[in-house]
C-alpha positions in Angstrom: 21.3 -135.5 -19.4 18.6 -136.6 -17.1 15.1 -135.4 -17.4 15.4 -133.4 -14.3 18.5 -131.6 -15.5 16.8 -130.7 -18.8 13.8 -129.3 -16.9 16.1 -127.1 -14.8 18.0 -125.8 -17.8 14.8 -124.9 -19.6 13.6 -123.1 -16.5 16.8 -121.1 -16.2 16.6 -120.1 -19.9 13.0 -118.9 -19.5 13.8 -116.9 -16.4 16.7 -115.1 -18.2 14.6 -114.3 -21.1 11.9 -112.8 -18.8 14.4 -110.7 -17.1 15.8 -109.4 -20.3 12.4 -108.4 -21.6 11.5 -106.5 -18.3 14.4 -104.1 -18.5 13.4 -102.9 -22.0 9.6 -102.8 -21.7 7.9 -99.5 -20.8 5.8 -101.3 -18.3 8.8 -102.1 -16.1 10.8 -98.9 -16.5 12.6 -97.9 -13.3 11.4 -94.7 -11.5 14.0 -91.9 -11.3 13.7 -89.7 -8.1 12.1 -86.3 -8.8 14.9 -84.5 -7.0 17.3 -85.9 -9.6 15.1 -84.8 -12.4 14.9 -81.2 -11.0 18.6 -81.1 -10.7 19.1 -82.3 -14.3 16.6 -79.7 -15.5 18.3 -76.9 -13.6 21.6 -77.9 -15.1 20.2 -78.2 -18.6 18.3 -74.9 -18.7 19.8 -71.3 -18.4 19.2 -69.6 -15.1 16.8 -66.7 -15.7 15.9 -64.7 -12.5 12.1 -64.4 -12.1 10.5 -61.7 -10.0 7.5 -63.0 -8.3 4.4 -61.0 -9.0 2.2 -60.4 -6.1 -1.5 -60.7 -6.7 -2.9 -57.4 -8.0 0.4 -55.7 -7.6 -0.8 -52.5 -9.3 -3.5 -52.1 -6.7 -1.3 -53.0 -3.8 1.5 -50.6 -4.7 1.2 -47.2 -3.1 0.0 -44.6 -5.5 2.3 -41.6 -6.0 0.7 -38.4 -4.7 1.7 -35.3 -6.5 1.7 -32.0 -4.6 0.9 -28.9 -6.5 3.9 -26.7 -7.1 4.0 -23.7 -4.8 4.8 -20.7 -6.9 5.9 -17.7 -4.9 5.0 -14.5 -6.5 7.7 -11.9 -6.1 6.3 -8.5 -5.9 8.3 -5.8 -7.6 10.1 -3.4 -5.4 8.0 -0.4 -5.0 9.8 2.9 -5.2 8.4 5.1 -2.5 7.1 8.3 -4.0 8.2 11.1 -1.8 5.3 13.1 -0.4 4.8 16.5 -1.9 5.2 18.9 0.9 4.3 22.5 0.3 6.7 24.7 2.1 4.7 27.8 1.4 0.9 28.0 1.5 0.9 30.0 -1.7 2.1 27.1 -3.8 -1.5 26.1 -4.7 -1.9 29.3 -6.8 0.3 31.1 -9.3 -0.5 34.5 -7.9 -2.3 36.3 -5.1 -4.9 37.4 -7.7 -5.6 33.8 -8.5 -6.1 32.9 -4.8 -8.5 35.9 -4.4 -10.4 35.0 -7.5 -10.9 31.4 -6.3 -12.8 32.4 -3.2 -16.6 32.2 -2.9 -18.6 35.4 -2.2 -20.7 34.3 0.8 -19.9 35.0 4.5 -21.7 33.1 7.2 -19.3 33.7 10.1 -19.3 36.8 12.3 -15.5 36.7 12.6 -15.0 36.7 8.9 -17.5 39.6 8.5 -15.4 41.6 11.0 -12.2 40.7 9.1 -13.6 41.6 5.8 -14.8 44.9 7.3 -11.3 45.7 8.6 -9.8 45.0 5.2 -12.4 47.1 3.4 -12.4 50.2 5.7 -8.6 50.2 6.2 -7.4 49.4 2.7 -10.1 49.6 0.1 -8.5 50.7 -3.2 -5.1 49.4 -2.1 -3.2 46.7 -4.1 -4.1 43.1 -3.1 -0.8 42.8 -1.3 -1.7 45.8 0.9 -5.2 44.5 1.7 -3.7 41.1 2.5 -1.2 42.7 4.9 -4.0 44.5 6.8 -5.9 41.2 7.1 -2.8 39.4 8.4 -2.0 42.1 10.9 -5.5 41.8 12.4 -5.2 38.0 12.6 -1.7 38.2 14.1 -3.1 40.3 16.9 -5.5 37.5 17.9 -2.6 35.1 18.3 -0.1 37.4 20.0 -1.5 37.3 23.5 -1.3 41.1 23.7 -4.7 41.8 22.1 -8.2 40.2 22.3 -8.4 36.7 21.0 -11.2 37.3 18.5 -11.1 39.3 15.3 -14.2 41.3 16.3 -12.6 41.9 19.7 -9.4 43.2 18.0 -11.4 45.7 15.9 -13.6 46.9 18.7 -10.8 47.4 21.1 -10.8 51.1 22.2 -8.6 53.5 20.3 -7.4 51.0 17.7 -9.4 51.4 14.5 -11.0 54.7 13.6 -13.7 53.3 11.4 -15.3 51.6 14.5 -18.0 53.7 16.2 -19.5 52.9 19.6 -18.0 49.5 19.7 -19.8 48.4 16.5 -18.2 47.2 13.3 -20.0 48.7 10.3 -20.9 46.7 7.3 -20.1 47.5 3.7 -22.1 44.8 2.0 -23.2 45.8 -1.5 -20.5 48.4 -1.9 -17.8 48.4 -4.6 -14.8 46.5 -3.4 -16.7 44.6 -0.7 -16.4 41.2 -2.5 -12.7 41.7 -2.9 -12.3 42.4 0.8 -14.3 39.2 1.5 -12.0 37.2 -0.7 -8.8 38.7 0.7 -10.1 37.9 4.2 -10.7 34.3 3.3 -7.2 34.0 1.8 -5.6 35.4 4.9 -7.8 33.3 7.3 -7.0 30.1 5.5 -3.3 31.0 5.0 -3.5 30.5 1.3 -0.8 33.1 0.4 2.3 34.4 2.2 2.2 38.1 2.5 5.1 40.5 3.0 3.8 41.6 6.4 2.8 38.2 7.8 4.4 38.9 11.2 3.1 42.5 11.6 1.1 43.6 14.6 0.8 47.3 13.8 0.4 49.6 10.7 -0.3 53.2 10.0 -0.8 55.4 6.9 2.2 56.8 5.2 1.0 60.3 5.8 1.6 60.1 9.5 4.7 59.4 11.6 3.8 58.1 15.0 7.5 57.5 16.0 6.8 54.0 17.2 9.7 52.0 18.8 8.8 49.0 16.8 10.6 47.0 14.1 9.5 48.0 10.6 8.4 45.0 8.6 7.2 46.4 5.2 5.7 49.4 3.4 3.0 48.2 1.1 0.6 50.6 -0.8 -0.4 53.4 1.6 0.6 51.7 4.8 3.8 50.9 6.8 3.8 47.7 8.9 5.6 46.9 12.1 6.0 44.1 14.6 
């Protein structure tokens, strides 16, 4: 072999050795594309879904707003209490005597003085029912349209009441039975007790018989009452 051939062979051997060392040395390692590496990793690792977390998610999320519960109060059904209606004016007292006893003694009204005088002079000494009937008869005349409209006018009408003299109604203040007459007058005027002769317009003593063509209403005490 010639010198030139030997030199060529040695160069070839050296080159082969260099190439062999380059493939195994870290300094000459071949680069693998990153896409391939990602693919390999994805295949090698299990797929776990990951929910991306927004920055400060707790602050960004809308806060739940709680409305106060509306509680409706149901009112219990109220049972209407029927009004107490007094059919008779005397229901406020157990008896006429109680109604009379409940009246005050004073008289400040001229009409009431006339009514009390009519009760006293026409029925003093009579039972309370008889005195009340006299008072009611006098009051009924004021409402009838056939007699004067005032109590004093009814008493002073000519020829009607014998105790009236010269158109003047006498007084009996201070006499026995006067306070009872006052109380009976108040009971009648305020309609506090229903009497047996509440529609009467006339009366006369039992001892006389005038022969009136009127309807008899009642006979109480010493009087007979008509309408």
